[in-house]
Rosetta silent file (secondary structure, phi, psi, omega in degrees, C-alpha in Angstrom):
SEQUENCE: MVGALEYGLDAFVMILGIGLLTNLENDPYGEDCCRAAEKTAKWCKISMIVIILAYTFLNLGQMFFASALYSLAAQFQIPVLSLAIVFAMLALTRLLYQGRVLKEDNELFI
SCORE:     score description
SCORE:     0.000 S_00000001
   1 L     0.000  -39.536  177.525   93.893  107.129  102.564 S_00000001
   2 H   -64.253  -37.324  177.085   93.446  103.412  102.218 S_00000001
   3 H   -60.260  -42.443  178.697   95.452  103.494   99.012 S_00000001
   4 H   -64.465  -39.510  177.627   98.310  105.215  100.859 S_00000001
   5 H   -58.519  -48.214 -177.640   98.097  102.535  103.610 S_00000001
   6 H   -59.667  -46.349  179.242   98.297   99.849  100.941 S_00000001
   7 H   -71.137  -30.225  176.580  101.360  101.331   99.246 S_00000001
   8 H   -66.114  -46.270  179.250  103.030  102.010  102.569 S_00000001
   9 H   -66.302  -35.590  175.395  102.628   98.439  103.681 S_00000001
  10 H   -63.346  -38.741  178.024  103.776   97.206  100.284 S_00000001
  11 H   -67.514  -39.618  176.443  106.914   99.342  100.634 S_00000001
  12 H   -63.046  -41.283  177.042  107.538   97.924  104.086 S_00000001
  13 H   -66.465  -34.302  176.659  107.237   94.392  102.814 S_00000001
  14 H   -66.544  -40.094  177.769  109.618   95.242   99.990 S_00000001
  15 H   -61.703  -41.184  175.467  112.168   96.577  102.498 S_00000001
  16 H   -63.987  -35.750  179.305  111.910   93.312  104.442 S_00000001
  17 H   -65.134  -38.151  177.277  112.354   91.485  101.118 S_00000001
  18 H   -64.467  -39.105  175.151  115.559   93.453  100.488 S_00000001
  19 H   -62.546  -38.273  177.760  116.803   92.449  103.898 S_00000001
  20 H   -65.266  -40.998  178.685  115.957   88.880  103.036 S_00000001
  21 H   -66.340  -36.500  174.357  117.904   89.124   99.798 S_00000001
  22 H   -60.145  -42.003  178.515  120.892   90.466  101.716 S_00000001
  23 H   -66.551  -36.270 -178.481  120.766   87.377  103.966 S_00000001
  24 H   -65.955  -38.276  177.736  120.486   85.179  100.872 S_00000001
  25 H   -60.800  -42.438 -175.288  123.775   86.620   99.529 S_00000001
  26 H   -71.908  -58.176 -176.146  125.581   85.833  102.761 S_00000001
  27 L  -152.387  100.158 -173.209  124.276   82.307  103.516 S_00000001
  28 L   -64.252  -26.588 -178.035  121.221   81.094  101.575 S_00000001
  29 L  -111.766   15.288 -177.050  120.530   78.142  103.911 S_00000001
  30 L   -81.068  171.890 -177.168  121.591   79.671  107.181 S_00000001
  31 H   -68.868  -37.437  178.377  119.530   80.295  110.271 S_00000001
  32 H   -62.405  -41.168 -179.201  119.530   84.069  109.784 S_00000001
  33 H   -67.266  -39.368 -179.843  118.113   83.746  106.275 S_00000001
  34 H   -70.565  -35.948  178.654  115.329   81.423  107.457 S_00000001
  35 H   -68.829  -37.422  177.738  114.471   83.741  110.347 S_00000001
  36 H   -67.775  -35.296  177.910  114.373   86.697  107.905 S_00000001
  37 H   -67.740  -41.605  177.916  112.154   84.683  105.531 S_00000001
  38 H   -63.651  -44.422  176.487  109.812   83.825  108.396 S_00000001
  39 H   -58.550  -44.461 -179.234  109.643   87.470  109.506 S_00000001
  40 H   -64.300  -45.193  179.950  108.924   88.566  105.952 S_00000001
  41 H   -61.595  -40.988  178.521  106.209   85.955  105.481 S_00000001
  42 H   -61.119  -47.620 -178.988  104.592   86.990  108.769 S_00000001
  43 H   -70.192  -28.884  172.774  104.498   90.648  107.815 S_00000001
  44 H   -58.502  -48.886  179.925  103.202   89.775  104.359 S_00000001
  45 H   -62.646  -46.755  179.313  100.216   88.054  105.892 S_00000001
  46 H   -58.934  -46.451 -175.169   99.615   90.873  108.368 S_00000001
  47 H   -63.789  -40.666 -178.381   99.876   93.559  105.652 S_00000001
  48 H   -64.656  -42.571 -179.534   97.395   91.698  103.418 S_00000001
  49 H   -64.921  -40.807  178.669   94.879   91.338  106.254 S_00000001
  50 H   -65.272  -39.617  178.299   95.208   95.021  107.173 S_00000001
  51 H   -64.873  -46.648  179.850   94.709   96.156  103.606 S_00000001
  52 H   -62.375  -44.590  176.849   91.627   94.022  103.114 S_00000001
  53 H   -61.403  -37.867  178.345   90.170   95.094  106.459 S_00000001
  54 H   -63.670  -47.289  176.569   90.842   98.753  105.654 S_00000001
  55 H   -61.034  -43.314 -179.315   88.984   98.553  102.368 S_00000001
  56 H   -63.104  -47.825  179.386   86.108   96.688  104.009 S_00000001
  57 H   -64.542  -33.878  176.243   85.781   99.180  106.905 S_00000001
  58 H   -61.378  -48.614 -179.834   85.960  102.079  104.467 S_00000001
  59 H   -65.254  -42.220  179.553   83.093  100.689  102.409 S_00000001
  60 H   -66.088  -38.599  178.329   81.043   99.748  105.510 S_00000001
  61 H   -63.333  -38.029  178.463   81.623  103.143  107.048 S_00000001
  62 H   -68.168  -35.064  179.579   80.359  104.808  103.873 S_00000001
  63 H   -70.743  -43.106 -176.132   77.225  102.580  103.903 S_00000001
  64 H   -70.834  -32.876 -179.514   76.445  103.268  107.569 S_00000001
  65 L  -106.797   28.686 -176.313   76.928  107.038  107.220 S_00000001
  66 L   -63.320  -33.495  178.800   75.459  107.354  103.712 S_00000001
  67 L   -66.443  -28.711 -176.802   72.775  109.812  104.876 S_00000001
  68 L   -89.013  -14.245 -175.574   75.359  112.195  106.252 S_00000001
  69 L   -92.898  148.730  176.305   77.701  112.045  103.239 S_00000001
  70 L   -78.924  -36.426  177.450   77.362  114.266  100.181 S_00000001
  71 L  -136.407  147.781 -177.987   78.733  111.632   97.863 S_00000001
  72 L  -117.969  125.114 -176.091   79.095  107.919   98.203 S_00000001
  73 L  -125.446   57.557  178.146   82.007  106.131   96.535 S_00000001
  74 L   -77.988  129.173  179.009   81.591  102.500   97.581 S_00000001
  75 L  -145.823  151.119  179.043   83.676  100.245   95.395 S_00000001
  76 L   -99.534  114.745 -178.529   84.952   96.703   95.485 S_00000001
  77 L  -118.654  137.356  172.802   88.731   96.728   95.017 S_00000001
  78 L  -109.451  120.533 -179.175   91.081   93.793   94.917 S_00000001
  79 L   -73.777   82.084 -172.009   94.605   94.835   95.807 S_00000001
  80 H   -62.561  -45.088  179.985   96.308   93.034   92.943 S_00000001
  81 H   -64.431  -43.692 -179.720   99.770   94.477   93.427 S_00000001
  82 H   -63.764  -41.747  179.285   99.718   93.719   97.164 S_00000001
  83 H   -61.823  -41.031  179.434   98.529   90.161   96.449 S_00000001
  84 H   -64.275  -45.825  179.517  101.324   89.659   93.936 S_00000001
  85 H   -61.161  -46.038 -178.607  103.955   90.933   96.344 S_00000001
  86 H   -64.145  -46.862 -179.798  102.611   88.791   99.206 S_00000001
  87 H   -68.187  -33.761  175.249  102.423   85.610   97.128 S_00000001
  88 H   -64.489  -41.904  179.609  105.915   86.182   95.730 S_00000001
  89 H   -68.189  -40.048  178.896  107.345   86.615   99.183 S_00000001
  90 H   -69.302  -35.117  174.466  105.525   83.581  100.540 S_00000001
  91 H   -63.368  -41.298 -179.604  106.706   81.444   97.568 S_00000001
  92 H   -66.376  -39.812  178.057  110.301   82.628   98.164 S_00000001
  93 H   -60.799  -44.993 -179.457  109.926   81.749  101.863 S_00000001
  94 H   -62.307  -45.285  179.421  108.653   78.247  101.040 S_00000001
  95 H   -58.342  -43.786 -179.668  111.567   77.725   98.589 S_00000001
  96 H   -64.494  -41.255  178.798  114.102   78.697  101.226 S_00000001
  97 H   -63.786  -44.141  178.606  112.682   76.309  103.810 S_00000001
  98 H   -65.637  -39.551  175.574  112.609   73.447  101.323 S_00000001
  99 H   -65.020  -36.847  178.328  116.183   74.214  100.235 S_00000001
 100 H   -70.146  -38.952  175.938  117.345   74.236  103.846 S_00000001
 101 H   -61.931  -45.359 -178.217  115.670   70.871  104.561 S_00000001
 102 H   -65.032  -37.871  177.706  117.358   69.391  101.460 S_00000001
 103 H   -61.170  -43.397 -179.711  120.732   70.813  102.526 S_00000001
 104 H   -65.921  -39.300  177.958  120.370   69.296  105.985 S_00000001
 105 H   -64.788  -41.587  176.101  119.446   65.928  104.417 S_00000001
 106 H   -64.576  -37.111  178.374  122.531   66.043  102.177 S_00000001
 107 H   -67.869  -25.083  177.024  124.761   66.881  105.036 S_00000001
 108 H   -67.604  -34.177 -176.121  123.493   63.763  106.895 S_00000001
 109 H   -77.256  -28.008 -175.934  124.690   61.522  104.046 S_00000001
 110 L   -79.066    0.000    0.000  128.124   63.071  103.947 S_00000001
């Protein structure tokens, strides 16, 4: 179940990323694009926190109810795919903001 949550949140972040790419096609340094990048970065962080907490609570729940369970499958998992997606989206967001700042600086000189 936690795996399904992880993939669902990854899919949601990817859908937000597609919306961000659509805004990039229209105006890469516009206000809409920066808002979409900010929204994507916020949801990336939230999804990563939710995934890590879900794995943690699953393992803690198994430890607390170990006597009532027939089998115990506690494992330490690092959501590598989710981390890669989150870091890629955060890097893209940072590049967009830096590009916008540079564009505004260039427009001041003109």
